[in-house]
N, C-alpha and C positions, 0 to 999 in steps of 0.2 A: 634411818639415815645411813648412807653409804660411807664407809671408812676410807679415807684417802691416805695412801702411803707415799711419802716423799723420799726420794733417793738422792744422796749426794754423789756427784760424779767424782770418781777417783781414776786417775790415769794409770794405765798399765805400762810396763817397761817397753812393750812392743809398740805402743802408740807414740812414744817420744821421738820427735824429730829435732836434731840438734844442728844449728847453723854455725857458720864461722863469720865473725865480724872483725873488722880492723878499725882502729881508732887512732888518729893522729893527736898526740898529746901536746902539740906545740901551743904554748901560751894558754893552756887550760889550767884552772885552779885545781890543786891536788884533791881536796875534799869533795868537790862537785864531780870531778871525773871518777873518783873512787866509788861514790855512791851509785852513780849510773852503771858502772861496770859490775858492782856487786848485784844490782838488780838483774842485769843480763845473765850473770853466772848462775844466779839462783833460779831464774826462769819466771820471775814475777810479772814480766811483761806479756806472758802468754795467758790466754783465757782458760787454758786447761791446767793452770798451776796447781800442783799438789805439794804440800809442805814437806812431806817426808821422802820425796823422790828427787833425783837429780834431773830436773826439767830444763836446766839452763843451756846456754850456748857457749861455744868457745869464743874467747876474746883475745885479739892480738893488739897490743899497744906499741906503737912505734914512736920514736923521738922522745923517749922517757927523760932525757937530760934537759928538755925544754919545758917541762912542767913547772908551774910556779905556785907560790903560796902567798896569801894575803897578809897584810899587816907586818908585824915584826917577827913573824914565825921563822923567817930565814935565818935570823941571828939568835933566837931564843929557843927554838924547838930542839928537844933532846930525845934521842932514842936510847932506851935502857936495855941492857943485856946482862945476865948473870951467868958466870961460867959454871956454877955448881959447887965451887970451892969457897971456903970462908974468905970473906973480903974480896970476892970475885965480881963485884959490881963494875960494869963498864958502861960508860956513856959516850955517845957520839952525837955531834951536833948535826943539824939538818944540812948545813953548808958543807961539812966534811963528807957526809954520806952521799949527798947529791953530786959532789965532785968525783968521788971514787966509785960509787956503785948506785947510779940513779935508778936502776931497776928495782933495787931493794926498797926504795922510798915508796914506790907505787905498790909493790907487793905487800908491804907492811900496812899501808893504808887500807887496801882492799880486804886483806885478811881479817882486819879488825871489824869489818862490816859484815862478815859472813858468820854463820852459826859456829860456835866453838865446840864442835863435836865431830863425829866421823864424817857426817855429810859435808861440813865445812872443809875438812881436809881433802875430801874428794873434789869439791868444787874449785878449790884454789889451784889444782893441777890443770884446770882448763884455761887458766890465764897465762898468756905468753907475753912477756915484756921485753922490748929491745931498745937499746940505746939510740941507734940511728934509724934511718928510714927503711933499711933493708930487713927482710924477715924470710925464713926458709919455708913458709907455708903457702906458697903460690898454688900448689897442687890442690889445696882445699877450696880454692876460689872464694876467698872471703869477701863479704859485702862491706862497703865503706859506710861508717856511721858518722854523722856530724851532730854534735851536741851544741846547744847554745853556749857560746863562749862569753864569760863574764869577767 
């Protein structure tokens, strides 16, 4: 009987093609938007996905101040930060952070859905979030992506 050898495909760095996508966050739910963006950044939408490589695409999110949350999260959701000093716990509510720095809300949500290692830190740099409809990445010719809004 002839022995069959199966080989798993592993992408090489030279094979990776990265695109630029633009997403309008107007009236999108924060968690659903974040999970879709994390998939794009990771590259899981590609048939050549390789877990240990940066296969993902660049993502630009505009209108970050118009993202929404469901239920009572707007009034109860808290963001935790520690300064590193004794008694240095700091909390900020979703409402306050959305009013002052809406980009941080989306960055925080997407970062939590990426790997918590060197690869995740590399992937989050490919996410560009902007408060209004303007962005400085027109030279990259980003493609517009539309997700199902719910």
